[in-house]
C-alpha positions as a Markdown table, in Angstrom:
| # | Residue | x | y | z |
|---|---|---|---|---|
| 1 | Unk | 33.8 | -128.9 | -38.3 |
| 2 | Unk | 35.9 | -129.3 | -41.5 |
| 3 | Unk | 32.8 | -129.0 | -43.5 |
| 4 | Unk | 31.8 | -125.8 | -41.7 |
| 5 | Unk | 35.3 | -124.4 | -42.3 |
| 6 | Unk | 35.1 | -125.3 | -46.0 |
| 7 | Unk | 31.6 | -123.8 | -46.4 |
| 8 | Unk | 32.8 | -120.7 | -44.5 |
| 9 | Unk | 35.7 | -120.3 | -46.8 |
| 10 | Unk | 33.4 | -120.5 | -49.8 |
| 11 | Unk | 31.1 | -117.8 | -48.4 |
| 12 | Unk | 34.1 | -115.6 | -47.5 |
| 13 | Unk | 35.6 | -116.1 | -51.0 |
| 14 | Unk | 32.3 | -114.8 | -52.6 |
| 15 | Unk | 32.4 | -111.8 | -50.3 |
| 16 | Unk | 36.0 | -111.0 | -50.9 |
| 17 | Unk | 35.6 | -111.5 | -54.7 |
| 18 | Unk | 32.6 | -109.1 | -54.6 |
| 19 | Unk | 34.7 | -106.6 | -52.6 |
| 20 | Unk | 37.5 | -106.8 | -55.1 |
| 21 | Unk | 35.1 | -106.1 | -58.0 |
| 22 | Unk | 33.6 | -103.2 | -56.1 |
| 23 | Unk | 37.1 | -101.7 | -55.6 |
| 24 | Unk | 37.9 | -102.2 | -59.3 |
| 25 | Unk | 34.6 | -100.4 | -60.3 |
| 26 | Unk | 35.4 | -97.3 | -58.3 |
| 27 | Unk | 38.9 | -96.9 | -59.6 |
| 28 | Unk | 37.5 | -95.3 | -62.7 |
| 29 | Unk | 39.5 | -96.8 | -65.5 |
| 30 | Unk | 36.6 | -98.7 | -67.0 |
| 31 | Unk | 33.8 | -97.4 | -69.2 |
| 32 | Unk | 30.4 | -96.6 | -67.6 |
| 33 | Unk | 28.9 | -99.8 | -69.0 |
| 34 | Unk | 31.5 | -102.1 | -67.6 |
| 35 | Unk | 31.5 | -100.3 | -64.3 |
| 36 | Unk | 27.8 | -100.9 | -63.9 |
| 37 | Unk | 28.3 | -104.6 | -64.7 |
| 38 | Unk | 31.0 | -104.9 | -62.1 |
| 39 | Unk | 29.0 | -103.2 | -59.4 |
| 40 | Unk | 25.9 | -105.3 | -60.0 |
| 41 | Unk | 28.0 | -108.5 | -60.1 |
| 42 | Unk | 29.8 | -107.5 | -57.0 |
| 43 | Unk | 26.6 | -106.7 | -55.1 |
| 44 | Unk | 25.2 | -110.2 | -56.0 |
| 45 | Unk | 28.4 | -111.9 | -54.9 |
| 46 | Unk | 28.6 | -110.0 | -51.6 |
| 47 | Unk | 24.9 | -110.5 | -50.9 |
| 48 | Unk | 25.0 | -114.2 | -51.8 |
| 49 | Unk | 28.1 | -114.8 | -49.7 |
| 50 | Unk | 26.5 | -113.0 | -46.7 |
| 51 | Unk | 23.3 | -114.9 | -47.1 |
| 52 | Unk | 25.2 | -118.2 | -47.3 |
| 53 | Unk | 27.0 | -117.3 | -44.0 |
| 54 | Unk | 23.8 | -116.4 | -42.3 |
| 55 | Unk | 22.2 | -119.7 | -43.3 |
| 56 | Unk | 25.2 | -121.7 | -42.2 |
| 57 | Unk | 25.6 | -119.9 | -38.9 |
| 58 | Unk | 22.0 | -120.1 | -37.7 |
| 59 | Unk | 22.3 | -123.6 | -36.2 |
| 60 | Unk | 26.0 | -123.6 | -35.1 |
| 61 | Unk | 26.6 | -120.1 | -33.9 |
| 62 | Unk | 29.2 | -121.1 | -31.2 |
| 63 | Unk | 31.3 | -122.8 | -33.9 |
| 64 | Unk | 31.2 | -119.7 | -36.1 |
| 65 | Unk | 32.1 | -117.0 | -33.6 |
| 66 | Unk | 35.7 | -116.7 | -34.7 |
| 67 | Unk | 34.8 | -116.7 | -38.4 |
| 68 | Unk | 32.0 | -114.2 | -37.9 |
| 69 | Unk | 34.4 | -111.9 | -36.0 |
| 70 | Unk | 36.9 | -112.0 | -38.8 |
| 71 | Unk | 34.1 | -111.4 | -41.4 |
| 72 | Unk | 32.9 | -108.3 | -39.5 |
| 73 | Unk | 36.4 | -106.9 | -39.3 |
| 74 | Unk | 37.1 | -107.4 | -43.0 |
| 75 | Unk | 33.6 | -106.2 | -44.0 |
| 76 | Unk | 34.0 | -102.9 | -42.0 |
| 77 | Unk | 37.4 | -102.3 | -43.5 |
| 78 | Unk | 36.1 | -102.9 | -47.1 |
| 79 | Unk | 33.0 | -100.8 | -46.6 |
| 80 | Unk | 35.0 | -97.9 | -45.3 |
| 81 | Unk | 37.5 | -98.1 | -48.1 |
| 82 | Unk | 34.7 | -98.4 | -50.7 |
| 83 | Unk | 32.8 | -95.5 | -49.2 |
| 84 | Unk | 35.8 | -93.2 | -49.1 |
| 85 | Unk | 36.8 | -94.1 | -52.7 |
| 86 | Unk | 33.3 | -93.7 | -54.0 |
| 87 | Unk | 32.8 | -90.4 | -52.2 |
| 88 | Unk | 36.0 | -89.0 | -53.8 |
| 89 | Unk | 35.0 | -90.3 | -57.2 |
| 90 | Unk | 31.6 | -88.7 | -57.0 |
| 91 | Unk | 33.0 | -85.4 | -55.7 |
| 92 | Unk | 35.4 | -85.4 | -58.6 |
| 93 | Unk | 32.7 | -86.1 | -61.2 |
| 94 | Unk | 30.5 | -83.3 | -59.6 |
| 95 | Unk | 33.3 | -80.9 | -60.0 |
| 96 | Unk | 33.9 | -82.0 | -63.6 |
| 97 | Unk | 30.3 | -81.6 | -64.5 |
| 98 | Unk | 30.1 | -78.1 | -62.8 |
| 99 | Unk | 33.2 | -76.9 | -64.6 |
| 100 | Unk | 32.0 | -78.2 | -67.9 |
| 101 | Unk | 28.5 | -76.6 | -67.5 |
| 102 | Unk | 30.1 | -73.3 | -66.5 |
| 103 | Unk | 32.5 | -73.4 | -69.5 |
| 104 | Unk | 29.7 | -74.2 | -71.9 |
| 105 | Unk | 27.5 | -71.4 | -70.5 |
| 106 | Unk | 30.2 | -68.8 | -70.8 |
| 107 | Unk | 30.9 | -70.0 | -74.4 |
| 108 | Unk | 27.2 | -69.5 | -75.2 |
| 109 | Unk | 27.1 | -66.0 | -73.7 |
| 110 | Unk | 30.3 | -65.2 | -75.7 |
| 111 | Unk | 28.6 | -66.4 | -79.0 |
| 112 | Unk | 25.5 | -64.4 | -78.1 |
| 113 | Unk | 27.6 | -61.2 | -77.5 |
| 114 | Unk | 29.4 | -61.7 | -80.8 |
| 115 | Unk | 26.2 | -62.1 | -82.6 |
| 116 | Unk | 24.7 | -59.0 | -81.0 |
| 117 | Unk | 27.7 | -57.0 | -82.2 |
| 118 | Unk | 27.4 | -58.4 | -85.7 |
| 119 | Unk | 23.7 | -57.5 | -85.8 |
| 120 | Unk | 24.4 | -53.9 | -84.8 |
| 121 | Unk | 27.1 | -53.6 | -87.5 |
| 122 | Unk | 25.3 | -55.4 | -90.3 |
| 123 | Unk | 21.5 | -55.5 | -89.5 |
| 124 | Unk | 20.5 | -56.3 | -93.1 |
| 125 | Unk | 22.5 | -59.5 | -93.3 |
| 126 | Unk | 21.1 | -60.9 | -90.1 |
| 127 | Unk | 19.5 | -64.3 | -90.1 |
| 128 | Unk | 17.4 | -65.4 | -87.2 |
| 129 | Unk | 18.6 | -69.0 | -87.5 |
| 130 | Unk | 22.0 | -67.9 | -86.1 |
| 131 | Unk | 20.3 | -66.7 | -82.9 |
| 132 | Unk | 18.2 | -69.9 | -82.8 |
| 133 | Unk | 21.3 | -72.1 | -83.0 |
| 134 | Unk | 22.7 | -70.3 | -79.9 |
| 135 | Unk | 19.4 | -70.7 | -78.1 |
| 136 | Unk | 19.5 | -74.4 | -79.0 |
| 137 | Unk | 22.9 | -74.7 | -77.3 |
| 138 | Unk | 21.5 | -73.0 | -74.3 |
| 139 | Unk | 18.5 | -75.2 | -74.0 |
| 140 | Unk | 20.6 | -78.3 | -74.6 |
| 141 | Unk | 22.8 | -77.2 | -71.7 |
| 142 | Unk | 19.8 | -76.8 | -69.5 |
| 143 | Unk | 18.6 | -80.3 | -70.3 |
| 144 | Unk | 22.0 | -81.7 | -69.6 |
| 145 | Unk | 22.0 | -80.0 | -66.2 |
| 146 | Unk | 18.7 | -81.8 | -65.3 |
| 147 | Unk | 20.2 | -85.1 | -66.5 |
| 148 | Unk | 23.3 | -84.5 | -64.3 |
| 149 | Unk | 21.0 | -83.7 | -61.3 |
| 150 | Unk | 19.0 | -86.9 | -61.8 |
| 151 | Unk | 22.3 | -88.9 | -61.7 |
| 152 | Unk | 23.5 | -87.1 | -58.5 |
| 153 | Unk | 26.3 | -85.3 | -60.4 |
| 154 | Unk | 24.8 | -81.8 | -59.8 |
| 155 | Unk | 23.7 | -80.3 | -56.5 |
| 156 | Unk | 20.0 | -79.4 | -56.3 |
| 157 | Unk | 20.7 | -75.8 | -55.1 |
| 158 | Unk | 23.1 | -75.2 | -58.0 |
| 159 | Unk | 20.4 | -76.4 | -60.5 |
| 160 | Unk | 17.8 | -74.2 | -58.8 |
| 161 | Unk | 20.0 | -71.2 | -59.0 |
| 162 | Unk | 20.8 | -71.7 | -62.7 |
| 163 | Unk | 17.3 | -72.4 | -63.7 |
| 164 | Unk | 16.0 | -69.4 | -61.8 |
| 165 | Unk | 18.4 | -67.2 | -63.9 |
| 166 | Unk | 16.8 | -68.7 | -67.0 |
| 167 | Unk | 13.3 | -68.2 | -65.7 |
| 168 | Unk | 13.9 | -64.5 | -65.1 |
| 169 | Unk | 15.5 | -64.1 | -68.5 |
| 170 | Unk | 12.4 | -65.7 | -70.1 |
| 171 | Unk | 9.7 | -64.0 | -68.0 |
| 172 | Unk | 11.4 | -60.6 | -68.1 |
| 173 | Unk | 10.8 | -60.3 | -71.9 |
| 174 | Unk | 13.9 | -58.2 | -72.3 |
| 175 | Unk | 16.6 | -60.8 | -72.9 |
| 176 | Unk | 17.5 | -61.2 | -76.6 |
| 177 | Unk | 20.2 | -62.9 | -78.7 |
| 178 | Unk | 20.8 | -61.0 | -81.9 |
| 179 | Unk | 17.5 | -59.3 | -81.4 |
| 180 | Unk | 15.6 | -62.6 | -81.1 |
| 181 | Unk | 13.6 | -62.9 | -77.9 |
| 182 | Unk | 13.9 | -65.7 | -75.4 |
| 183 | Unk | 10.4 | -66.8 | -76.1 |
| 184 | Unk | 11.0 | -66.8 | -79.9 |
| 185 | Unk | 14.1 | -69.1 | -79.3 |
| 186 | Unk | 12.1 | -71.4 | -77.1 |
| 187 | Unk | 9.3 | -71.7 | -79.6 |
| 188 | Unk | 11.8 | -72.6 | -82.3 |
| 189 | Unk | 13.2 | -75.2 | -79.9 |
| 190 | Unk | 9.7 | -76.7 | -79.5 |
| 191 | Unk | 9.4 | -76.9 | -83.3 |
| 192 | Unk | 12.2 | -79.6 | -83.3 |
| 193 | Unk | 12.1 | -83.2 | -81.9 |
| 194 | Unk | 13.0 | -81.7 | -78.5 |
| 195 | Unk | 9.3 | -81.0 | -78.1 |
| 196 | Unk | 8.9 | -84.7 | -77.3 |
| 197 | Unk | 11.8 | -85.0 | -74.8 |
| 198 | Unk | 10.9 | -85.9 | -71.3 |
| 199 | Unk | 12.6 | -82.8 | -69.9 |
| 200 | Unk | 10.5 | -80.4 | -72.0 |
| 201 | Unk | 7.5 | -80.4 | -69.6 |
| 202 | Unk | 9.8 | -79.7 | -66.7 |
| 203 | Unk | 11.2 | -76.7 | -68.6 |
| 204 | Unk | 7.7 | -75.5 | -69.3 |
| 205 | Unk | 6.9 | -75.6 | -65.6 |
| 206 | Unk | 10.0 | -73.6 | -64.8 |
| 207 | Unk | 9.3 | -71.0 | -67.4 |
| 208 | Unk | 5.8 | -70.6 | -66.1 |
| 209 | Unk | 7.2 | -69.6 | -62.7 |
| 210 | Unk | 7.4 | -66.1 | -61.3 |
| 211 | Unk | 10.0 | -66.6 | -58.5 |
| 212 | Unk | 12.8 | -68.8 | -57.3 |
| 213 | Unk | 10.6 | -70.8 | -54.8 |
| 214 | Unk | 8.3 | -71.8 | -57.7 |
| 215 | Unk | 11.4 | -73.0 | -59.6 |
| 216 | Unk | 12.5 | -74.9 | -56.5 |
| 217 | Unk | 9.1 | -76.6 | -56.4 |
| 218 | Unk | 9.3 | -77.6 | -60.1 |
| 219 | Unk | 12.8 | -79.1 | -59.6 |
| 220 | Unk | 11.9 | -81.0 | -56.5 |
| 221 | Unk | 9.3 | -82.8 | -58.5 |
| 222 | Unk | 12.1 | -84.2 | -60.7 |
| 223 | Unk | 12.7 | -87.9 | -59.8 |
| 224 | Unk | 16.4 | -87.8 | -58.9 |
| 225 | Unk | 18.2 | -91.1 | -58.7 |
| 226 | Unk | 18.7 | -92.8 | -55.4 |
| 227 | Unk | 22.3 | -92.8 | -54.3 |
| 228 | Unk | 22.7 | -96.6 | -54.4 |
| 229 | Unk | 21.0 | -96.9 | -57.8 |
| 230 | Unk | 23.2 | -94.1 | -59.1 |
| 231 | Unk | 26.3 | -95.9 | -57.7 |
| 232 | Unk | 25.3 | -99.1 | -59.6 |
| 233 | Unk | 25.0 | -97.0 | -62.8 |
| 234 | Unk | 21.3 | -98.0 | -63.3 |
| 235 | Unk | 19.6 | -94.6 | -63.2 |
| 236 | Unk | 18.7 | -94.9 | -66.8 |
| 237 | Unk | 16.9 | -98.2 | -66.2 |
| 238 | Unk | 14.8 | -96.9 | -63.4 |
| 239 | Unk | 14.2 | -93.3 | -64.2 |
| 240 | Unk | 14.8 | -92.3 | -67.8 |
| 241 | Unk | 15.4 | -95.4 | -70.0 |
| 242 | Unk | 16.9 | -94.6 | -73.4 |
| 243 | Unk | 17.5 | -90.9 | -72.7 |
| 244 | Unk | 21.0 | -89.5 | -73.2 |
| 245 | Unk | 22.7 | -86.1 | -72.5 |
| 246 | Unk | 21.5 | -83.5 | -74.9 |
| 247 | Unk | 24.8 | -81.8 | -75.8 |
| 248 | Unk | 25.4 | -83.6 | -79.1 |
| 249 | Unk | 21.7 | -83.7 | -79.9 |
| 250 | Unk | 21.3 | -79.9 | -79.5 |
| 251 | Unk | 24.3 | -79.3 | -81.7 |
| 252 | Unk | 22.8 | -81.5 | -84.4 |
| 253 | Unk | 19.4 | -79.7 | -84.5 |
| 254 | Unk | 19.4 | -77.5 | -87.5 |
| 255 | Unk | 16.8 | -75.2 | -88.8 |
| 256 | Unk | 15.5 | -75.8 | -92.4 |
């Protein structure tokens, strides 16, 4: 019996240590890289401790009833605490992403409006590269929205709505920035390294659509990250290894 108690304490210690690491990872004071390390380590510890308990209890269930009951009680409490904390963290991040995207979009529209006014006043001094740079910011924003959706930080319906607006602007052939058409801006974007980005085929599918349902179908083909994988911070490993948000990349793309 003492050996069983000792082994049970070891298993419980692994589970408790894993739970502590999980709680630390959802607090949000660590970088994304360290958060992923903590969550993966915690999952291994909890899984290992649980497996150890199962192995030990298979032959001596009657001696383990009290310990198993305690374990279940502690596990339920920890799981509920983790779920609530993680849900709040995810909701906060979704709100932050949404507000950031909205702010960037309004800034782009403001820049476009200012350029339109400048072109009307001084048409001779107009340089298309100014309009192309604003389009680059817009397309970079759209790529970041897809990135956020794949990582469960943007709701699918919100993405469908935003992409539908862009599809109508593109297909309507009336939208311009500084007199430069949407298609002209898109072709300039494709003349940069963005042509080879993994999200470019998705955008081509969306721009080929004629209605919102078609856009929905294109977005539903995007391989969004499973919730548990996103929680572990391993979406990039399984879905888009090496890809990063496009915000800084779009700002750095300059025309010759």
